[in-house]
C-alpha positions in Angstrom: -0.2 -37.8 -32.4 3.2 -37.4 -32.3 3.1 -37.5 -28.5 0.8 -40.3 -29.1 4.3 -42.1 -30.6 6.0 -41.1 -28.1 4.2 -42.5 -25.1 3.8 -45.9 -27.3 7.8 -45.8 -27.8 8.9 -45.1 -24.3 6.0 -47.9 -23.0 7.2 -50.8 -25.6 10.6 -49.4 -23.7 9.7 -50.3 -20.1 8.6 -53.9 -21.0 8.5 -55.8 -17.5 7.0 -52.3 -16.2 3.9 -53.3 -18.7 3.3 -56.5 -18.1 3.7 -56.2 -14.3 1.3 -53.3 -14.6 -1.0 -55.2 -17.3 -1.2 -58.7 -15.7 -2.0 -56.8 -11.9 -4.1 -54.7 -12.7 -6.3 -57.4 -14.8 -6.2 -60.2 -12.5 -7.5 -56.8 -9.9 -10.0 -57.1 -12.7 -10.7 -60.6 -13.4 -12.9 -60.8 -10.5 -15.3 -58.1 -10.9 -15.4 -58.7 -15.0 -16.2 -62.5 -14.4 -18.9 -61.2 -11.7 -21.0 -59.3 -14.1 -20.4 -61.9 -17.0 -22.1 -64.1 -13.8 -24.7 -61.6 -13.4 -25.3 -61.6 -16.6 -26.0 -64.7 -18.3 -28.0 -65.8 -14.8 -30.3 -62.7 -16.2 -30.1 -63.4 -19.8 -30.7 -67.1 -18.9 -33.6 -66.0 -16.4 -35.0 -63.2 -18.8 -35.4 -66.0 -21.3 -37.5 -68.7 -19.0 -39.2 -65.3 -16.5 -42.4 -66.6 -19.2 -42.2 -70.3 -19.0 -41.9 -70.0 -15.0 -44.7 -68.2 -14.6 -46.4 -69.4 -17.4 -47.8 -66.7 -18.4 -47.7 -62.7 -19.2 -49.4 -61.0 -16.2 -50.5 -61.7 -13.1 -52.2 -61.1 -9.5 -52.2 -62.9 -6.5 -53.0 -62.5 -3.0 -53.6 -64.6 0.1 -57.1 -65.1 -0.4 -59.4 -65.8 -3.9 -59.1 -62.5 -6.0 -62.4 -60.7 -6.5 -64.5 -60.2 -8.9 -64.2 -56.7 -9.5 -60.3 -56.9 -9.3 -60.0 -59.2 -12.0 -62.2 -56.9 -13.9 -60.1 -54.2 -13.8 -57.0 -56.1 -14.9 -59.6 -57.6 -18.3 -60.1 -53.9 -19.0 -56.6 -52.2 -19.0 -55.0 -55.8 -20.9 -57.7 -54.8 -23.7 -59.6 -57.7 -25.7 -57.1 -59.5 -26.7 -56.0 -62.6 -23.9 -57.1 -65.3 -22.1 -56.6 -65.9 -18.3 -56.0 -68.8 -16.0 -56.8 -69.2 -12.1 -54.6 -71.5 -10.4 -53.9 -71.8 -6.2 -50.4 -73.1 -4.2 -49.9 -74.0 -1.2 -47.5 -76.2 0.9 -49.6 -79.4 2.3 -49.2 -83.3 3.3 -48.9 -86.1 1.8 -49.5 -90.0 3.0 -48.8 -93.2 1.0 -51.1 -96.3 1.9 -48.4 -97.2 3.8 -49.3 -93.8 6.0 -45.3 -92.9 5.4 -45.8 -88.7 4.8 -43.9 -86.2 3.5 -44.9 -82.0 2.8 -45.1 -81.1 -0.7 -45.9 -78.4 -3.3 -49.7 -78.7 -4.3 -50.3 -76.2 -7.1 -53.7 -76.4 -8.1 -54.6 -75.5 -11.8 -56.7 -75.5 -14.9 -57.6 -75.4 -18.4 -54.8 -73.5 -20.6 -51.6 -73.7 -17.9 -49.1 -73.0 -18.4 -49.2 -70.6 -21.5 -45.7 -70.5 -22.4 -43.3 -73.6 -21.6 -44.3 -76.9 -21.0 -44.2 -79.8 -18.4 -43.1 -82.6 -18.9 -44.2 -86.6 -17.4 -41.3 -89.3 -17.9 -43.0 -90.8 -20.3 -42.6 -88.2 -23.6 -45.9 -86.5 -23.2 -46.9 -83.3 -22.4 -48.8 -82.7 -18.7 -52.5 -81.7 -19.9 -54.9 -81.0 -17.6 -58.0 -81.1 -19.0 -57.4 -84.1 -20.1 -58.3 -85.4 -16.3 -60.5 -83.2 -15.0 -63.0 -86.1 -14.4 -60.7 -88.3 -12.7 -58.3 -87.5 -9.3 -54.9 -87.8 -10.5 -51.4 -86.3 -9.6 -48.1 -85.4 -11.1 -46.0 -85.9 -8.9 -41.8 -84.9 -8.5 -39.3 -87.2 -8.4 -38.0 -87.0 -5.6 -41.4 -88.5 -4.0 -40.8 -92.0 -5.8 -37.7 -92.6 -3.3 -39.2 -90.3 -0.6 -42.6 -92.5 -0.6 -41.6 -95.9 -2.7 -44.4 -94.7 -4.5 -44.7 -95.6 -8.1 -47.1 -94.5 -11.4 -50.7 -95.9 -10.2 -50.3 -95.8 -7.0 -52.8 -94.0 -5.1 -51.3 -91.0 -1.7 -54.0 -89.5 0.3 -53.6 -85.4 0.1 -56.0 -83.5 2.5 -59.8 -85.3 2.8 -59.3 -87.1 -0.5 -57.1 -90.3 -2.7 -55.7 -89.2 -5.7 -53.5 -91.5 -8.3 -50.2 -90.8 -9.7 -51.3 -90.1 -13.2 -47.0 -89.8 -14.1 -44.3 -88.7 -13.1 -42.8 -84.9 -14.0 -39.2 -84.1 -15.8 -39.0 -81.0 -16.2 -41.0 -78.5 -15.1 -40.8 -75.4 -17.4 -42.2 -73.3 -13.8 -39.6 -74.3 -11.6 -37.6 -70.8 -10.1 -34.7 -70.4 -8.2 -35.2 -71.1 -3.9 -34.9 -72.8 -1.5 -37.9 -74.7 -1.4 -37.6 -78.2 1.1 -41.0 -79.1 -0.4 -41.4 -81.5 -4.4 -43.7 -80.3 -6.3 -47.5 -82.2 -7.0 -50.2 -80.4 -9.8 -53.6 -81.4 -9.4 -56.1 -79.7 -10.7 -58.0 -77.4 -9.6 -61.6 -78.6 -9.6 -60.4 -81.0 -6.6 -58.6 -79.2 -4.4 -61.9 -77.9 -2.4 -62.6 -81.5 -2.5 -59.5 -82.6 -0.2 -60.8 -79.8 2.1 -57.2 -78.0 3.2 -58.7 -74.6 1.5 -60.0 -73.5 5.1 -60.7 -70.3 6.9 -57.2 -69.2 6.8 -54.9 -71.4 5.8 -52.1 -70.7 4.2 -52.6 -70.6 0.1 -52.0 -68.8 -3.1 -55.0 -67.4 -5.0 -53.6 -66.5 -8.5 -55.6 -65.7 -11.8 -52.7 -65.2 -14.7 -53.0 -63.7 -18.1 -51.4 -64.6 -21.4 -51.5 -61.4 -23.5 -50.2 -61.3 -27.2 -52.3 -58.1 -28.3 -50.0 -55.9 -25.1 -45.9 -55.1 -25.9 -43.7 -55.7 -23.8 -43.2 -52.3 -22.7 -46.9 -51.1 -22.1 -46.7 -54.6 -19.2 -45.2 -52.3 -16.2 -47.4 -49.4 -17.3 -50.8 -52.2 -17.4 -49.2 -53.1 -14.2 -48.7 -50.2 -12.3 -52.1 -48.7 -13.4 -54.2 -52.1 -12.1 -51.9 -52.2 -8.9 -53.0 -48.9 -7.5 -56.4 -49.3 -9.4 -57.5 -52.4 -6.6 -57.3 -50.9 -3.0 -56.6 -53.4 -0.7 -52.4 -53.4 -0.6 -52.1 -57.5 0.0 -52.4 -58.4 -3.6 -49.7 -58.5 -6.2 -49.6 -57.4 -9.6 -47.0 -58.5 -11.7 -45.5 -58.7 -15.0 -43.2 -62.7 -15.8 -40.4 -60.1 -15.9 -40.9 -59.4 -11.9 -42.1 -63.0 -11.0 -38.1 -63.6 -12.9 -36.8 -60.9 -10.7 -38.4 -62.0 -8.0 -37.4 -66.2 -8.5 -34.1 -64.9 -8.9 -34.0 -62.6 -5.0 -31.4 -65.5 -3.1 -28.5 -65.0 -6.2 -29.0 -61.2 -6.3 -28.4 -61.3 -2.7 -25.3 -63.2 -3.1 -24.2 -61.2 -6.7 -24.6 -58.2 -4.2 -21.9 -60.0 -1.6 -19.8 -61.2 -4.1 -19.6 -58.2 -5.9 -17.8 -57.0 -2.9 -15.6 -59.7 -2.8 -14.7 -58.4 -6.3 -14.6 -55.1 -5.8 -11.2 -56.0 -3.4 -9.7 -57.7 -5.6 -9.9 -54.4 -7.8 -8.7 -52.0 -5.3 -5.7 -53.9 -4.2 -4.6 -54.4 -7.6 -4.9 -50.9 -7.7 -2.9 -50.4 -4.9 0.3 -52.7 -6.4 -0.6 -50.7 -10.0 -0.1 -47.0 -8.4 3.5 -48.6 -5.9 4.4 -50.0 -9.9 3.2 -46.3 -11.3 5.4 -44.5 -8.9 8.7 -46.5 -9.3 7.7 -46.2 -13.2 7.9 -42.0 -12.9 10.6 -41.9 -9.8 13.0 -44.3 -12.9 11.8 -41.7 -15.2 11.8 -38.4 -13.6 15.4 -37.6 -16.2 13.1 -38.1 -19.1 10.4 -36.4 -18.0 12.7 -33.3 -17.0 14.8 -33.3 -20.7 11.1 -33.6 -22.1 10.9 -30.3 -20.5 14.0 -28.9 -22.0 13.5 -29.9 -25.1 9.8 -27.4 -24.8 7.9 -29.6 -23.4 4.8 -27.8 -21.4 3.9 -29.4 -17.9 0.5 -30.4 -19.8 2.0 -32.1 -22.4 3.9 -34.5 -20.5 0.9 -34.7 -17.7 -0.5 -36.4 -21.4 2.4 -37.9 -22.3 1.8 -40.5 -19.9 -1.3 -40.3 -19.5 -1.9 -42.1 -22.6 0.6 -44.5 -21.3 -2.0 -44.9 -18.1 -5.3 -45.4 -20.6 -2.7 -48.3 -23.5 -2.4 -50.2 -20.1 -6.1 -50.0 -19.0 -7.0 -50.6 -21.6 -4.4 -53.8 -22.5 -5.4 -55.3 -18.7 -9.2 -55.4 -19.2 -8.3 -57.5 -22.7 -6.6 -59.9 -20.0 -9.3 -59.3 -16.9 -11.7 -60.2 -19.4 -9.8 -63.3 -21.3 -9.3 -64.6 -17.4 -13.6 -64.2 -17.1 -14.2 -66.6 -19.8 -12.6 -69.0 -17.0 -14.0 -67.9 -13.6 -17.5 -67.5 -14.4 -18.0 -71.2 -15.6 -16.0 -72.3 -12.1 -18.2 -69.5 -10.3 -21.6 -72.0 -12.7 -19.4 -75.2 -10.7 -19.9 -73.2 -7.3 -23.5 -72.0 -7.1 -24.6 -74.9 -9.5 -27.0 -76.1 -6.9 -28.4 -73.0 -6.2 -30.2 -73.4 -10.4 -33.3 -75.9 -11.0 -31.5 -75.6 -14.5 -28.8 -75.3 -17.1 -27.2 -71.6 -17.7 -26.1 -71.0 -20.4 -22.5 -68.4 -19.3 -21.1 -66.0 -22.1 -19.3 -63.1 -21.6 -21.4 -60.2 -23.8 -20.2 -57.1 -25.4 -21.8 -55.3 -23.0 -19.6 -57.2 -19.9 -16.4 -56.5 -22.0 -17.4 -52.2 -22.5 -18.2 -52.3 -18.3 -14.5 -53.6 -17.8 -13.0 -51.6 -20.8 -14.6 -48.3 -18.9 -13.5 -49.3 -15.3 -10.4 -50.3 -16.4 -9.6 -47.3 -18.1 -10.6 -44.3 -15.9 -10.1 -46.4 -12.6 -6.9 -46.2 -14.0 -6.7 -43.0 -14.1 -8.4 -42.0 -11.1 -5.3 -44.4 -9.0 -2.7 -42.3 -10.7 -4.3 -39.4 -11.5 -2.2 -38.5 -7.6 0.8 -39.0 -9.2 0.5 -37.3 -12.9 -0.6 -34.0 -10.5 2.7 -34.5 -9.3 4.7 -34.3 -11.9 4.3 -29.8 -11.4 7.2 -30.7 -9.2 9.7 -31.7 -11.4 12.1 -28.4 -12.6 14.9 -28.6 -15.5 18.1 -27.8 -13.2 17.4 -31.5 -12.2 19.7 -32.5 -15.5 22.5 -30.7 -13.2 21.5 -30.7 -9.4 21.4 -33.9 -7.6 16.7 -33.3 -6.8 15.1 -35.3 -6.5 10.9 -34.9 -7.9 8.6 -34.5 -4.6 5.2 -33.6 -4.5 4.7 -30.8 -2.2 3.3 -31.7 1.2 0.9 -29.8 1.5 0.0 -28.7 -1.9 -4.0 -28.9 -1.8 -4.4 -29.9 -5.3 -2.4 -33.7 -5.2 -4.4 -33.6 -1.5 -7.9 -33.5 -3.5 -6.8 -35.5 -6.5 -7.6 -38.3 -4.1 -10.7 -37.9 -3.9 -12.1 -39.1 -7.2 -10.6 -41.9 -6.8 -12.0 -42.8 -2.6 -15.5 -41.1 -5.0 -15.1 -44.2 -7.5 -14.7 -46.9 -5.6 -17.6 -45.9 -3.0 -20.2 -45.1 -6.2 -18.6 -49.1 -7.2 -19.9 -50.3 -4.2 -23.5 -48.7 -3.8 -23.6 -50.2 -7.6 -22.4 -53.3 -7.0 -24.1 -54.2 -3.6 -27.6 -52.0 -5.3 -27.7 -50.5 -1.5 -27.2 -47.7 0.4 -26.7 -49.1 3.5 -24.6 -51.7 2.9 -22.8 -50.3 0.5 -21.4 -47.3 2.9 -21.4 -50.3 5.4 -19.1 -52.1 3.3 -17.1 -48.8 2.5 -16.8 -47.5 5.9 -15.9 -50.7 7.5 -12.9 -51.3 4.9 -11.6 -48.0 5.5 -11.6 -48.3 8.5 -9.8 -51.8 8.4 -7.1 -49.9 5.9 -6.6 -47.3 8.7 -6.3 -49.9 11.7 -4.1 -52.3 9.5 -1.5 -49.0 8.5 -1.3 -47.2 12.2 -0.3 -51.1 13.5 1.6 -51.7 10.6 3.8 -48.6 12.0 3.8 -49.1 15.2 5.0 -53.0 15.3 7.8 -52.1 13.0 9.3 -49.1 15.0 9.0 -51.7 18.4 10.6 -54.2 16.2 13.3 -52.3 15.8 13.8 -50.9 19.6 13.6 -54.7 21.0 15.5 -55.9 18.2 18.9 -58.2 19.6 19.7 -60.6 17.0 22.5 -61.7 16.1 21.2 -63.2 13.3 22.5 -60.7 10.2 20.0 -61.0 7.5 17.0 -60.6 10.0 18.3 -57.7 11.7 19.2 -56.4 7.8 15.3 -56.7 7.5 13.5 -54.9 10.6 16.2 -52.2 10.2 14.6 -52.0 5.9 10.7 -52.4 7.7 11.4 -49.5 10.3 13.1 -47.5 7.2 10.8 -47.8 4.4 7.5 -46.5 5.8 5.9 -46.4 2.8 6.4 -49.7 1.2 6.2 -51.0 4.2 2.4 -49.8 5.4 1.2 -50.6 1.7 2.3 -54.2 1.3 1.0 -55.1 5.5 -2.3 -53.5 4.3 -2.3 -55.6 0.9 -1.8 -58.6 3.2 -4.3 -57.6 6.2 -7.3 -57.3 3.7 -6.7 -60.6 2.4 -6.5 -62.0 5.8 -9.1 -60.6 6.7 -11.8 -61.4 3.4 -10.2 -65.1 3.8 -11.0 -65.7 6.9 -14.1 -63.6 7.6 -16.1 -65.2 5.1 -15.3 -69.2 6.2 -15.5 -68.0 10.2 -19.1 -66.5 9.4 -20.3 -69.4 7.9 -19.0 -71.6 10.3 -20.8 -69.5 13.3 -24.1 -69.8 11.2 -23.5 -73.7 10.2 -23.1 -74.6 14.3 -25.6 -71.9 15.1 -28.7 -74.3 12.8 -27.5 -77.7 13.8 -26.4 -78.0 17.0 -27.5 -81.4 18.8 -26.1 -81.5 22.1 -27.9 -78.1 23.5 -30.5 -77.2 20.1 -33.4 -75.5 20.9 -34.6 -76.3 17.5 -38.2 -77.6 17.1 -38.1 -81.4 15.3 -41.8 -80.5 14.1 -43.1 -77.2 12.9 -46.9 -77.4 12.6 -49.1 -74.7 10.3 -53.0 -74.3 9.1 -54.1 -75.8 12.3 -58.3 -74.8 12.7 -59.5 -73.2 15.5 -61.2 -76.4 16.7 -58.5 -79.0 15.8 -56.4 -77.7 19.3 -57.7 -79.7 21.4 -57.9 -83.2 19.0 -54.0 -82.3 18.5 -52.8 -81.2 21.9 -54.5 -85.1 23.1 -53.0 -87.0 20.6 -49.2 -85.3 21.6 -50.4 -86.6 25.2 -51.2 -90.1 23.8 -47.8 -89.9 22.3 -46.0 -88.7 25.4 -45.1 -85.5 23.1 -45.4 -81.8 24.6 -46.5 -78.7 22.7 -43.7 -76.4 22.7 -45.8 -73.4 21.7 -48.1 -73.4 19.8 -49.5 -69.3 19.0 -53.0 -67.9 16.7 -52.5 -66.3 13.7 -55.1 -63.8 12.2 -55.1 -62.4 8.9 -55.7 -58.7 8.5 -54.7 -55.4 7.0 -53.7 -52.7 7.7 -55.7 -49.2 6.4 -54.5 -46.0 8.5 -51.7 -44.6 10.5 -52.3 -42.7 13.1 -55.7 -41.0 11.5 -54.6 -41.7 7.9 -54.5 -43.8 5.3 -51.9 -46.4 4.9 -49.9 -46.1 2.0 -48.9 -49.2 -0.2 -46.4 -46.9 -2.3 -46.0 -48.2 -6.2 -45.5 -52.0 -5.8 -41.8 -53.8 -6.3 -39.5 -53.0 -8.8 -39.9 -49.5 -9.1 -37.2 -48.7 -6.1 -33.5 -48.2 -6.6 -31.4 -49.9 -3.8 -32.8 -53.0 -1.8 -33.6 -51.1 0.9 -36.2 -48.9 -0.9 -37.0 -52.7 -2.3 -37.5 -54.7 0.9 -40.1 -51.9 2.1 -42.4 -51.5 -1.1 -42.3 -55.5 -0.7 -43.3 -55.0 2.9 -46.2 -52.3 2.3 -47.5 -54.7 -0.4 -48.4 -57.2 2.0 -51.2 -58.3 4.5 -50.1 -59.2 8.3 -49.9 -61.8 10.3 -51.2 -61.1 13.8 -51.2 -62.5 16.8 -51.6 -61.9 20.4 -49.5 -63.6 23.3 -49.4 -62.2 27.5 -45.6 -62.1 27.5 -42.3 -62.9 25.4 -41.6 -65.9 24.4 -37.9 -67.7 25.2 -37.5 -66.2 22.1 -37.4 -62.9 22.5 -36.4 -60.0 24.3 -37.3 -57.0 24.9 -35.3 -53.4 23.6 -37.1 -50.6 23.6 -40.4 -49.6 25.4 -42.8 -51.8 28.0 -44.5 -54.2 27.8 -47.9 -55.4 27.9 -49.6 -54.7 31.4 -52.1 -57.3 31.3 -55.4 -58.3 28.7 -56.9 -55.4 26.9 -59.8 -54.2 29.1 -62.2 -51.8 27.9 -63.5 -50.0 30.7 -60.0 -49.4 31.6 -58.1 -49.5 28.5 -58.4 -46.4 25.7 -56.5 -48.2 22.7 -54.7 -52.1 23.1 -51.5 -52.3 22.9 -48.9 -53.3 20.1 -45.5 -54.8 20.5 -43.7 -54.9 17.0 -40.3 -56.2 16.0 -37.9 -53.3 15.3 -36.0 -54.2 12.0 -40.0 -54.9 10.7 -40.9 -51.5 12.1 -37.6 -49.6 10.5 -38.6 -51.1 7.2 -42.0 -49.1 7.8 -40.8 -46.4 10.1 -42.9 -47.3 13.1 -42.5 -46.0 15.9 -43.3 -46.1 19.2 -45.9 -44.2 19.9 -47.7 -44.7 16.6 -51.4 -45.8 16.2 -52.9 -48.4 13.1 -55.5 -49.4 12.4 -55.9 -53.1 10.9 -59.1 -53.7 9.4 -60.2 -57.9 9.5 -62.7 -59.6 7.9 -63.9 -55.7 7.9 -64.1 -55.0 10.8 -61.7 -52.3 12.4 -59.3 -52.9 14.9 -56.9 -50.2 16.6 -53.5 -50.4 18.3 -50.7 -48.4 19.5 -47.1 -49.0 19.7 -46.1 -49.8 23.4 -42.6 -51.9 22.7 -40.3 -53.0 20.2 -39.0 -56.6 20.6 -35.8 -58.7 19.2 -36.4 -61.5 17.3 -34.2 -65.1 17.2 -35.5 -66.1 13.8 -32.7 -68.5 14.2 -35.2 -70.2 16.9 -37.9 -71.5 14.6 -40.4 -71.0 16.7 -43.4 -69.4 15.7 -42.7 -65.4 16.1 -44.7 -61.9 14.4 -43.6 -58.7 13.6 -46.7 -57.6 15.0 -48.3 -59.0 18.3 -51.1 -57.1 20.7 -51.8 -57.7 23.8 -54.7 -60.2 24.9 -58.1 -59.3 25.1 -57.7 -57.7 21.9 -58.2 -60.9 18.8 -59.7 -63.8 20.5 -63.0 -63.7 18.9 -61.5 -63.0 15.4 -61.4 -66.1 12.6 -58.2 -67.5 13.3 -55.9 -70.4 13.1 -52.3 -71.9 14.5 -48.9 -72.8 14.9 -47.5 -74.6 16.4 -43.7 -76.2 17.1 -43.1 -79.8 19.0 -39.7 -80.3 20.5 -37.2 -82.3 19.5 -38.1 -85.4 19.0 -35.2 -89.0 17.8 -35.9 -89.1 14.0 -37.8 -93.2 14.3 -40.4 -91.2 17.0 -40.9 -88.1 14.7 -41.6 -89.9 11.8 -44.3 -91.5 14.5 -45.7 -88.8 14.7 -45.7 -86.8 11.8 -47.4 -90.4 10.3 -50.6 -90.2 12.5 -51.4 -86.5 12.4 -51.6 -87.1 8.8 -54.2 -89.6 9.8 -56.0 -87.2 11.7 -55.5 -83.9 10.4 -55.1 -84.1 7.0 -55.0 -80.4 6.9 -52.6 -79.4 9.2 -49.1 -79.3 7.3 -45.7 -80.3 9.4 -42.6 -78.7 7.9 -39.2 -81.0 9.0 -37.0 -78.2 11.4 -34.3 -81.0 10.4 -34.6 -81.0 6.8 -34.4 -76.8 6.3 -31.3 -76.5 7.9 -30.0 -79.2 6.2 -30.9 -77.2 3.0 -30.2 -74.0 4.8 -26.9 -75.1 5.7 -26.2 -75.9 1.9 -27.2 -73.0 0.7 -24.6 -71.1 3.1 -21.7 -74.3 1.8 -22.6 -72.7 -1.6 -22.4 -68.9 -1.1 -19.2 -69.4 0.6 -17.8 -71.8 -1.3 -18.8 -68.5 -4.2 -17.2 -66.0 -1.9 -14.3 -67.8 -0.9 -13.0 -68.5 -5.0 -13.4 -64.9 -5.3 -11.8 -63.3 -2.2 -9.3 -66.2 -3.4 -9.0 -63.9 -6.5 -8.0 -61.1 -4.1 -5.5 -63.3 -2.8 -3.8 -63.8 -5.4 -3.2 -59.6 -6.5 -2.2 -59.7 -2.9 0.7 -61.6 -3.9 1.3 -59.6 -7.3 1.6 -56.8 -5.2 4.5 -58.3 -3.1 6.3 -58.7 -6.0 6.0 -56.0 -7.7 7.1 -54.0 -4.0 9.9 -57.4 -4.1 11.0 -56.7 -7.3 11.0 -52.9 -7.1 12.8 -52.8 -3.9 15.3 -54.9 -5.0 16.0 -53.2 -8.5 15.9 -49.4 -6.7 18.8 -51.0 -4.2 20.8 -53.1 -6.5 23.7 -50.6 -6.4 23.4 -51.5 -2.7 23.6 -55.4 -2.9 26.9 -54.5 -5.6 28.4 -52.8 -2.3 27.6 -55.9 -0.5 29.1 -58.3 -2.6 32.6 -56.7 -3.0 32.7 -56.3 0.7 32.3 -60.0 0.9 29.2 -60.4 1.9 27.0 -63.9 1.5 24.5 -64.2 -0.5 22.8 -66.0 1.1 22.6 -63.5 3.7 21.4 -61.0 1.3 18.9 -62.8 0.1 17.7 -63.7 3.7 17.7 -60.1 4.1 15.1 -59.8 0.8 13.1 -62.7 2.3 13.0 -62.1 6.6 11.4 -58.4 5.2 7.9 -59.9 3.3 7.9 -62.7 5.4 7.3 -60.4 9.1 5.0 -58.4 7.0 3.1 -61.5 5.8 3.1 -62.9 9.6 2.3 -59.4 11.3 -0.7 -58.6 8.5 -1.8 -62.1 8.4 -2.4 -62.8 11.5 -3.9 -59.2 12.6 -5.6 -59.3 9.6 -7.1 -63.0 10.7 -7.4 -61.2 14.4 -9.4 -58.7 12.9 -12.1 -61.1 10.6 -12.9 -62.3 14.1 -13.5 -59.0 15.6 -15.9 -58.7 12.3 -17.1 -62.5 12.1 -17.7 -61.8 16.6 -19.8 -58.5 16.0 -21.5 -59.9 12.3 -22.8 -63.0 14.1 -24.2 -61.0 17.3 -25.8 -58.0 15.9 -26.8 -59.5 12.5 -27.2 -62.9 12.4 -28.0 -63.0 16.2 -25.9 -66.1 16.7 -23.8 -67.9 19.1 -19.8 -67.3 17.5 -18.2 -69.8 17.2 -14.2 -70.1 17.1 -12.5 -71.8 14.2 -8.9 -71.6 15.2 -8.1 -73.9 12.3 -8.7 -71.2 9.4 -6.6 -68.6 10.6 -4.2 -71.2 11.6 -3.7 -72.6 7.8 -4.3 -69.2 6.2 -1.5 -67.9 8.5 0.9 -70.7 6.7 -0.2 -70.7 3.8 0.5 -67.4 3.6 3.7 -67.4 4.7 5.0 -70.6 2.8 3.8 -68.5 -0.6 5.3 -65.6 0.3 8.6 -66.8 0.2 8.4 -68.5 -3.1 7.1 -65.0 -4.6 9.6 -63.2 -2.7 12.3 -65.6 -3.8 10.8 -65.0 -8.0 11.1 -61.4 -7.8 14.4 -60.7 -6.2 16.3 -64.0 -8.2 17.6 -61.3 -11.4 19.0 -58.5 -8.9 20.4 -60.6 -6.6 22.4 -63.0 -9.2 23.7 -59.9 -11.1 27.4 -60.0 -11.1 29.0 -56.6 -9.5 31.8 -55.8 -12.7 28.2 -55.3 -14.0 26.9 -53.7 -11.5 29.6 -51.0 -11.1 30.4 -51.0 -15.1 27.1 -49.5 -15.6 
């Protein structure tokens, strides 16, 4: 207890150090705490709405009607106390009386749906589908009122049937988080078949959902797994309302992962600053440590003495971070509000507070552990001889003491990204960037000193100090360089993606994407386009199949999404639990290129070829652990079809052309039941709308996606994400400037005698002041410039290999960041050194 009181007294006597340490670490931790609060708020809101979003407790769905025996399996495991209903969801075109058309999402429901939540209409009533089951009526989202210029009572054509608009939906509890491009329409299930939209191969999700008041919440997941294992076909999804909410927030999960990594950078930079501050604090108090030891204190007691101080400082830093998070969390909410169809109740939970305290305290202990280990080198003889406490350069324990902090950083990266691949890549690139920046800082300032012929005394002294104070220079350089890297990387990628998706002069993007084209409609479609003098850009057959065997063994569909630990495992399970859309063509499209293997030799001939050949998209093959030479057996309408993987190809998905994961060589699937998808090349707006309206009139079951609207929505989402990521990066930049302030202040205090001597011999105040100014401005300029260059290199790598898109050099972003950073550095440095420079020469020498 006495040691604890002494620790607190020591902190109280070093108020400036304590405040700076708490401010530095608190700012760095604030982003991490705020992000956890942000995620918890979203998770809590979605969990509360999960039953309403699904409209039920439990469900099954597939791209075909759920079989009676599959429903019976679920009923048996759910017991006797349940209610069930059926629904179908699909996209289709609708048209008004003027034949103007739009893409919509149809949701055909039956009595009882939704079991939870409400679908409220603008007249204040609740949608009750059974009241209108005798008449063909629909309930529409308000966007369609504007898009189609209609009102309640008007009629819309869906497929081959006309419907009366019975009401406009004001609130839909079943609205989820998505990038859906189409507004929703509700109709009774019995009318969907009459529209003649549900044809062979049509893209539609058929679901059976259950209300299970007799089943405990904790038992639903077990029942889900049992039903999933009992159902033979992999394409049948089995889920609870919690699974549905997790899938609903999938987009935000990715955003949160990358926001978490950005917050981790801020925490790392704050840790660098905290380490530097604590190092200065220990150097200042090395005599006090020697005195404690001379009074009988053991080395372990001095270790505990400062360990207790670190715990207190870490705890107080967490409190500051929690307070700041109450401001940051609503800010993140405002930046991403357009991604949510409902209001999020933002709050900081007890769980978030406990995590903040744990990370702050444990992290503080780990980052100062090497410094505390260095206390072993302090000796009592320092009191009678002029000795400096130095850590032995080759002390194995000192070197090993860095490992816990590195392991902690890597573990945090894995936890925040929920991905071994992303976490490892981020950590590797991060430390590689640190090494590059550290190495370049030494080289730059070494040559700068050698080549300096400046007659400016302040600049000359500044360059001299930079090459001599290697540790301070390197730490500051790396800190600012990393800030520059992050600050420029995110908007650079955003600019590249936005440009790739919107290149009006040289765009290869199609104007319309058509799907659900029946085989007998291909020729009429071509005739309509020919009449309009429009070419059909690309048309591809789609054959629905399921994978049953891989190399002679049954295909393992996994244990269902939601049981995996990492994003990669979750993605693999999702890909295993799905049906397959197969296609065939003789050669690659313009959006594809061969990576490995050989191209198809030509059409399959049974008398010549032993087995059909397959081309597979490379990333899809990786996710399912497929490789060249693997033999796959698909089942199409009960008929087995075998093929061998002979090549892997890369697909440019942003082309928005018909692309497939699995393609057979011609001569195998031509007789299978199929539909077609196609694209129409870029057209002017008026001509595109005219063609779309005529196609809806002539081929009402064919659905069309306006690609320009998809691109616009994707750009909106990317912009929202980039604003949120930029917001988190700003915290990193603030942490970096706190580090600059700490180091400038430390240098001014450490060299206070030198400042006094310079004043005593007549050095001008401005000369001394600008010595410090030039020192940190030079560091900032070169670090920001190199960080910007690294960001351009990394954005080029991401654009070329991850997004497979054209790289765009956005020169205004790095230029603005460098000029802005120089301006702020000048202000921060001036504030940091002002007090030390203002002390009179007499007071300095009277100490």
